C-alpha positions as CSV (number, residue, x, y, z in Angstrom):
1,M,30.2,168.4,25.0
2,I,30.2,168.1,21.3
3,T,32.3,165.1,20.0
4,R,34.7,165.3,17.2
5,R,35.2,162.8,14.5
6,H,38.6,162.2,13.0
7,L,39.0,161.9,9.2
8,T,39.4,158.4,7.8
9,S,42.0,157.4,5.2
10,W,39.5,157.8,2.4
11,A,38.1,161.2,3.3
12,A,39.7,164.5,4.2
13,T,38.3,167.9,4.9
14,V,39.7,171.3,3.9
15,V,38.1,174.0,6.1
16,V,38.9,177.6,5.4
17,A,39.1,179.9,8.4
18,F,35.7,181.4,8.0
19,L,34.7,181.3,11.7
20,A,37.2,183.4,13.4
21,S,35.4,186.2,15.3
22,A,38.2,188.6,14.6
23,L,37.6,188.5,10.8
24,P,36.4,191.7,9.2
25,A,32.7,192.0,8.4
26,S,31.6,189.7,5.7
27,G,30.8,191.6,2.5
28,V,27.5,191.4,0.7
29,S,26.0,193.2,-2.2
30,A,22.7,193.6,-3.9
31,T,24.3,193.4,-7.4
32,T,25.6,190.4,-9.2
33,V,29.2,191.4,-8.5
34,P,30.7,189.9,-5.4
35,P,32.0,192.5,-2.9
36,T,35.7,193.0,-2.6
37,D,35.6,192.8,1.3
38,A,33.8,189.6,1.5
39,S,34.7,187.0,4.2
40,V,37.7,184.8,3.5
41,P,36.8,182.6,0.5
42,T,37.7,179.1,-0.4
43,D,40.3,179.1,-3.1
44,S,41.6,176.4,-5.5
45,T,43.7,176.9,-8.6
46,V,44.4,174.4,-11.4
47,P,47.5,175.5,-13.5
48,A,47.0,175.9,-17.2
49,D,48.5,173.3,-19.6
50,P,51.5,175.0,-21.2
51,N,51.2,172.6,-24.2
52,D,47.6,173.6,-24.7
53,P,47.1,177.4,-25.1
54,S,43.3,176.8,-25.3
55,N,43.3,175.4,-21.8
56,P,43.1,178.4,-19.5
57,Q,43.9,178.4,-15.8
58,I,41.0,177.2,-13.7
59,I,40.3,179.3,-10.6
60,E,37.8,178.1,-8.0
61,S,37.0,180.6,-5.2
62,W,33.8,181.2,-3.3
63,T,32.4,182.4,0.0
64,L,29.1,182.4,1.9
65,S,27.9,185.5,3.8
66,P,24.8,186.8,5.5
67,A,22.6,188.6,3.0
68,V,21.9,192.3,3.3
69,P,18.2,192.8,4.4
70,E,16.2,194.1,1.5
71,E,14.4,196.6,3.7
72,T,17.7,198.1,4.9
73,P,20.2,197.8,2.0
74,D,22.4,200.5,3.5
75,A,22.6,198.9,6.9
76,G,26.1,197.6,6.2
77,N,27.8,194.2,6.3
78,R,27.0,191.6,8.9
79,P,29.9,189.6,10.3
80,N,27.7,186.7,11.1
81,L,24.1,185.5,11.7
82,S,23.4,186.5,15.3
83,Y,20.0,186.4,17.0
84,F,18.4,186.8,20.5
85,L,15.4,184.5,20.4
86,N,12.8,183.0,22.8
87,P,12.1,179.3,23.1
88,G,9.7,178.3,20.3
89,E,10.4,181.4,18.2
90,T,10.9,181.3,14.5
91,I,12.9,183.8,12.4
92,K,13.6,184.1,8.6
93,D,16.8,185.3,7.0
94,K,19.0,184.8,3.9
95,V,22.5,183.9,3.0
96,T,24.3,184.6,-0.2
97,V,26.9,182.5,-2.0
98,Y,29.4,184.3,-4.1
99,N,31.4,182.6,-6.9
100,F,34.7,184.5,-7.3
101,G,36.1,181.9,-9.7
102,N,36.0,181.5,-13.5
103,V,34.1,178.2,-13.6
104,A,30.6,177.3,-12.4
105,E,30.4,175.6,-9.0
106,N,27.9,173.3,-7.5
107,F,27.4,173.8,-3.7
108,Q,25.7,171.9,-0.9
109,I,24.3,174.4,1.7
110,Y,23.9,173.1,5.2
111,A,24.0,174.0,8.9
112,T,26.0,172.3,11.6
113,D,27.2,172.7,15.2
114,A,30.4,174.4,16.2
115,F,33.1,173.6,18.9
116,N,36.5,174.8,20.0
117,D,39.4,172.8,18.6
118,E,42.5,171.9,20.6
119,A,44.0,175.4,20.0
120,G,40.8,177.1,21.1
121,N,39.8,178.1,17.6
122,F,36.2,178.1,16.4
123,A,35.5,175.0,14.2
124,A,32.6,173.2,12.7
125,L,31.7,169.5,12.8
126,E,32.8,167.4,9.9
127,A,30.3,167.0,7.1
128,D,29.6,163.3,8.0
129,E,28.9,164.1,11.7
130,P,25.3,165.0,12.3
131,P,24.6,168.1,14.4
132,V,22.6,167.8,17.6
133,D,22.0,171.5,18.6
134,V,21.6,174.7,16.6
135,G,22.6,173.0,13.4
136,T,19.3,171.1,13.5
137,W,17.2,174.3,13.9
138,V,17.9,175.6,10.3
139,E,15.8,174.9,7.2
140,F,16.8,175.9,3.7
141,A,14.7,176.9,0.7
142,Q,17.2,174.8,-1.3
143,S,20.1,172.6,-0.1
144,G,21.9,172.6,-3.4
145,V,22.7,175.4,-5.8
146,T,24.8,176.1,-8.9
147,V,26.5,179.5,-9.1
148,Q,28.0,180.8,-12.4
149,P,31.4,182.5,-12.5
150,G,31.3,186.0,-11.0
151,Q,27.7,185.6,-9.9
152,Q,25.9,185.1,-6.6
153,V,22.8,183.3,-5.4
154,T,20.8,184.3,-2.3
155,I,19.1,181.5,-0.4
156,P,16.3,182.0,2.2
157,I,16.6,180.2,5.5
158,V,14.3,179.6,8.5
159,I,15.5,179.2,12.0
160,K,13.1,177.5,14.4
161,V,14.0,177.5,18.1
162,P,12.6,174.4,19.9
163,V,10.2,175.2,22.7
164,D,12.4,173.3,25.2
165,A,15.7,175.0,24.1
166,A,18.0,175.7,27.0
167,P,18.8,179.3,27.8
168,G,22.2,180.6,26.7
169,D,24.3,180.5,23.6
170,H,23.9,177.9,20.8
171,V,26.6,178.2,18.3
172,G,27.0,176.7,14.8
173,A,27.7,177.6,11.2
174,I,26.1,177.7,7.8
175,L,28.4,176.3,5.1
176,A,28.7,176.2,1.4
177,S,30.5,173.0,0.5
178,S,31.9,171.9,-2.9
179,P,33.3,168.3,-2.5
180,T,35.9,167.1,-5.0
181,I,37.8,163.9,-5.5
182,G,41.5,163.8,-5.0
183,T,44.4,161.3,-4.5
184,G,46.1,160.7,-1.1
185,E,49.8,160.2,-0.4
186,S,49.4,156.5,-0.8
187,G,47.5,156.8,-4.1
188,Q,44.1,156.2,-2.5
189,V,41.0,158.1,-3.6
190,I,39.9,160.7,-1.1
191,T,37.1,163.2,-0.9
192,L,38.1,166.8,-0.2
193,D,35.3,168.7,1.5
194,R,36.1,172.2,0.5
195,R,33.8,174.5,2.5
196,T,33.4,178.0,3.8
197,G,30.6,179.8,5.6
198,T,29.5,182.1,8.4
199,N,28.9,181.8,12.1
200,L,25.5,181.1,13.4
201,L,25.0,182.5,16.9
202,V,21.7,182.1,18.7
203,R,21.2,183.2,22.3
204,V,18.1,181.8,23.8
205,N,16.5,184.1,26.3
206,G,16.4,183.0,29.9
207,E,18.6,182.7,32.9
208,L,22.3,183.1,31.9
209,N,25.1,181.6,33.8
210,P,28.6,182.9,32.9
211,E,31.1,180.6,34.5
212,L,34.7,179.8,33.8
213,A,36.8,177.3,35.8
214,V,40.5,176.5,36.1
215,T,41.5,172.9,36.7
216,N,44.4,170.5,36.4
217,V,47.1,173.0,37.5
218,D,50.5,171.3,37.3
219,T,53.9,172.9,37.7
220,S,57.4,171.5,36.9
221,Y,60.3,173.3,38.4
222,H,63.6,173.6,36.5
223,H,66.7,174.3,38.6
224,S,69.6,176.5,37.7
225,V,73.0,177.3,39.2
226,N,71.3,180.3,40.8
227,S,68.7,179.2,43.3
228,F,66.8,182.4,42.5
229,G,67.0,182.1,38.8
230,G,65.2,178.8,37.9
231,S,62.1,178.4,35.7
232,A,58.7,176.8,36.0
233,T,56.5,175.2,33.4
234,V,52.9,175.5,34.3
235,S,50.1,173.6,32.5
236,F,46.4,174.0,33.2
237,R,42.9,173.7,31.8
238,I,40.2,176.3,31.3
239,E,36.6,175.1,31.2
240,N,33.4,176.9,30.3
241,R,30.9,175.5,32.7
242,G,28.3,178.2,32.0
243,N,25.8,178.6,29.2
244,I,27.2,181.6,27.3
245,R,30.4,182.2,25.2
246,L,33.2,183.5,27.3
247,A,36.7,184.9,26.6
248,G,39.3,185.7,29.3
249,T,42.8,186.7,30.3
250,P,44.9,184.0,32.0
251,V,47.3,185.3,34.7
252,I,49.9,182.9,36.2
253,S,51.9,183.5,39.5
254,V,54.6,181.2,40.8
255,G,56.6,181.9,44.0
256,G,57.3,180.8,47.5
257,P,54.8,180.2,50.4
258,F,52.4,183.1,50.9
259,G,53.5,184.6,47.5
260,L,57.0,185.2,48.6
261,L,59.3,186.4,45.7
262,S,56.6,185.4,43.2
263,E,56.9,185.9,39.4
264,T,53.7,186.7,37.4
265,L,53.0,186.2,33.7
266,T,49.9,187.5,31.9
267,L,49.1,185.4,28.8
268,P,47.3,186.6,25.6
269,D,43.6,186.7,25.9
270,I,41.9,183.4,25.0
271,A,39.3,183.4,22.2
272,E,35.7,182.8,23.2
273,L,35.1,179.3,24.7
274,L,31.7,177.9,23.8
275,P,29.6,176.4,26.5
276,G,30.8,173.0,27.6
277,E,34.2,173.4,25.8
278,E,37.7,173.5,27.4
279,L,41.2,174.6,26.5
280,E,44.5,173.3,27.8
281,L,47.4,175.8,28.0
282,T,51.1,175.6,29.0
283,A,53.4,178.5,29.8
284,E,56.9,178.9,31.2
285,L,58.0,181.5,33.7
286,S,61.7,182.5,34.2
287,G,63.4,183.9,37.3
288,V,61.4,181.7,39.7
289,P,63.2,181.1,43.0
290,A,63.4,177.6,44.5
291,L,61.9,178.1,48.0
292,V,61.3,174.4,48.9
293,L,57.5,174.6,48.6
294,N,56.6,176.8,45.6
295,S,53.0,177.9,45.1
296,T,51.3,178.3,41.7
297,E,48.1,180.3,41.2
298,V,46.3,180.5,37.9
299,K,43.5,183.1,37.4
300,V,41.3,183.7,34.3
301,V,39.7,187.1,34.3
302,P,36.5,187.0,32.1
303,I,36.2,189.6,29.3
304,G,33.0,191.5,28.5
305,A,30.7,189.3,30.6
306,D,28.6,191.0,33.3
307,G,28.3,188.9,36.4
308,A,31.2,186.5,35.5
309,E,33.6,186.0,38.4
310,T,37.3,185.4,38.0
311,A,38.2,181.7,38.0
312,S,41.2,180.5,39.9
313,A,43.0,177.4,41.0
314,S,46.3,176.7,42.8
315,A,48.9,174.0,43.4
316,T,52.0,173.4,45.4
317,T,55.3,172.1,44.0
318,F,58.4,170.8,45.8
319,A,61.3,173.0,44.7
320,P,64.3,172.5,46.9
321,P,67.1,175.0,46.4
322,L,69.6,172.5,45.1
323,A,72.5,174.9,44.6
324,L,72.1,176.2,48.2
325,L,71.8,172.7,49.5
326,L,75.0,171.7,47.8
327,V,76.8,174.6,49.3
328,V,75.5,173.7,52.7
329,L,76.4,170.1,52.2
330,A,79.9,171.0,51.1
331,G,80.3,173.1,54.2
332,V,79.2,170.3,56.4
333,L,81.5,167.9,54.8
334,F,84.4,170.4,55.1
335,L,83.7,170.9,58.8
336,L,83.6,167.1,59.4
337,A,86.9,166.7,57.5
338,M,88.5,169.4,59.6
339,R,87.3,167.9,62.8
340,A,88.6,164.4,61.8
341,R,91.9,166.0,60.9
342,R,92.3,167.7,64.3
343,R,91.6,164.4,66.1
344,R,94.3,162.7,64.1
345,V,96.8,165.5,64.9
346,Q,96.0,165.4,68.6
347,A,96.3,161.6,68.6
348,S,99.8,161.8,67.1
349,V,101.3,164.4,69.6
350,T,99.7,163.3,72.9
351,P,102.0,160.8,75.0
352,S,100.7,157.5,76.2
353,P,99.9,157.5,79.9
354,R,102.4,155.6,82.2
355,S,101.5,152.5,84.1
356,D,101.3,152.7,87.9
357,R,104.6,150.7,88.2
358,G,107.5,152.9,86.9
359,A,110.0,151.4,84.5
360,D,113.0,152.4,86.7
361,T,111.8,151.0,90.0
362,E,114.3,148.7,91.7
363,P,113.0,145.2,92.4
364,V,112.5,144.4,96.1
365,L,114.3,141.3,97.2
366,Q,112.7,139.2,99.8
367,H,114.8,137.1,102.2
368,Q,113.6,133.9,103.6
């Protein structure tokens, strides 16, 4: 699994949401005017000095997108760089950097690996963390470029798949970065790595293994006055143990033994998990009865993956019907109190048994 490096106090990273698969197609153009429907750019605005009319507002905004192939200029926009390649194969392509701002920008162009963050979103490694997978397969005609305001620069790239590359999906990103120096909350100097880019998706041909798994199912039951109206908090982990990207629909069921009086909740679809990545989720179900031993089952139904089986896991939680038990206990205590009271009443009205010798018996005199 790809590791993540936390930012230090002297460096921070600003990463624009360029990697979401739900974004509209990244715009490209053969002219020198950036397209209006380009992928989400990185923006930075410096206010003008009101005391200096000659100092205009500085706008910094740019994006990086896959270039339109020259041989098919009418093919339309490409949302990302996506390829199906064999081990040892090489492919050439291009990316275009657009400067939407009103000042010239210097960019560093580089490739890196991707991962899923804690929220399941698609993210790229920090600039100071070296890639170990698809990010090492990309070569650039130039790693640095200056783009004038309102202009664009197209950069050729070469992707070389290693001969020993494992089958399946290898996911990364190609980024345009423009670092700048800023000041932190404590006054320290920090480096802001402002960057944006496009997804890099390479599927290496070979045996594919789509496999999701559900682990670490844990349920906490919350009682209510109504034994049939409690709630349950369910947490679980979804793991991608296969070698291709997989999305899925989580479905949670909580109820009594054998599914008795179970409540079911279908969560929103999770975004694609990359191979080796995981996602932890928590959900709450209401109207769950307390039936002593409650059973929780979590399923994840894969989306759009042929041959992928539904992943599932279950757990049992002790959920005593406290309200009902309190009623039963109160009833038992009432019966015991009534029984004790009857005994006291009976003891107060029942006469004591006489001795064998009556109290009015005349004494017998004996003569000698």
